[in-house]
C-alpha positions in Angstrom: 18.1 -55.7 20.6 14.3 -55.8 20.9 13.2 -52.2 21.5 9.6 -51.5 22.5 8.7 -47.8 22.6 5.3 -47.0 24.2 4.0 -43.3 24.3 1.4 -41.7 26.7 -0.6 -38.6 25.9 1.0 -37.8 22.6 1.4 -39.6 19.2 4.7 -41.2 18.7 6.4 -40.1 15.5 8.9 -42.2 13.3 11.7 -39.5 13.9 11.2 -39.8 17.6 11.3 -43.6 17.2 14.3 -43.5 15.5 16.0 -41.1 17.7 15.3 -43.5 20.5 16.7 -46.6 18.5 20.0 -44.5 17.3 20.5 -43.1 20.9 20.1 -46.8 22.8 22.4 -48.3 19.9 25.1 -46.0 20.7 24.5 -46.1 24.3 24.4 -49.8 24.7 26.7 -51.3 21.8 29.1 -52.7 24.1 26.5 -55.0 26.0 24.4 -55.9 23.0 25.1 -59.8 24.0 23.6 -59.8 27.6 21.0 -57.6 26.6 17.5 -59.3 26.0 14.8 -56.8 25.8 14.5 -52.7 26.1 11.1 -51.2 27.2 11.0 -47.3 26.8 8.2 -45.4 28.0 8.1 -42.1 26.7 5.2 -39.5 28.8 3.9 -35.9 29.1 3.6 -35.8 32.7 1.5 -32.4 32.7 -0.2 -32.5 29.3 -1.1 -29.4 27.8 0.1 -27.5 30.8 3.7 -27.2 30.0 6.8 -27.2 31.9 9.4 -29.6 32.8 7.2 -32.6 32.2 8.5 -34.7 29.5 9.5 -38.2 30.9 11.7 -40.9 29.3 11.7 -44.2 31.3 14.1 -47.2 30.1 13.9 -50.5 31.3 17.0 -52.9 30.1 16.1 -56.6 30.5 19.3 -58.6 30.9 20.2 -62.0 30.4 21.1 -63.8 33.8 20.7 -60.8 36.4 18.2 -58.3 37.5 17.1 -55.5 35.3 18.2 -51.8 35.0 15.5 -49.4 35.4 16.4 -45.6 34.1 14.1 -42.5 34.4 14.7 -38.9 33.4 12.5 -35.8 33.3 13.1 -32.8 31.2 11.3 -29.8 29.4 12.4 -31.2 25.9 11.7 -34.4 25.2 14.6 -35.5 23.2 16.9 -34.3 26.0 15.0 -36.7 28.3 15.7 -39.4 26.0 19.3 -38.4 25.4 20.0 -38.2 29.2 18.3 -41.5 29.8 20.2 -43.3 27.3 23.4 -42.0 28.7 22.4 -42.9 31.9 21.3 -46.4 30.6 24.9 -46.9 29.1 27.1 -45.9 32.2 24.7 -48.1 34.4 25.0 -51.3 32.1 28.8 -50.2 31.9 28.9 -50.8 35.9 27.0 -53.6 35.9 29.0 -55.4 33.4 32.2 -54.6 35.0 31.2 -55.9 38.5 30.1 -59.0 36.9 33.8 -59.4 35.5 35.1 -58.7 39.0 32.7 -61.1 41.1 31.7 -63.8 38.6 28.5 -65.9 39.9 29.4 -69.5 40.6 26.2 -71.4 40.4 25.2 -73.7 43.4 25.5 -76.8 40.9 29.0 -76.2 40.3 30.5 -75.5 43.7 32.6 -77.9 45.5 30.7 -79.7 48.3 32.1 -78.6 51.9 34.4 -81.2 53.5 32.5 -83.0 55.9 33.2 -82.2 60.0 35.6 -84.3 61.8 34.0 -85.6 64.5 
């Protein structure tokens, strides 16, 4: 998995980077074959004022289908990462199960319609 981590308004430490990578690897391990790229955006919304303002946004690019976007805001950045990663894993599970239930048939592989009787 190609994971890109971006931090706004604070320094991204190595421990934080490892935590994000570990949580995403655990949450998304069953869908690694269809995940092409993951972009994680971490930010401190209120800056030094404090409050429930640590945001973690996760965008998962999938092969052959639309992207999955998850966002969570908590007082603790690690909690926001954990919740967003868990939600991303559940969303990916739903997306995979729908793919198995309703496989997509490409237009080139469909059978031609029978000619109308005149």
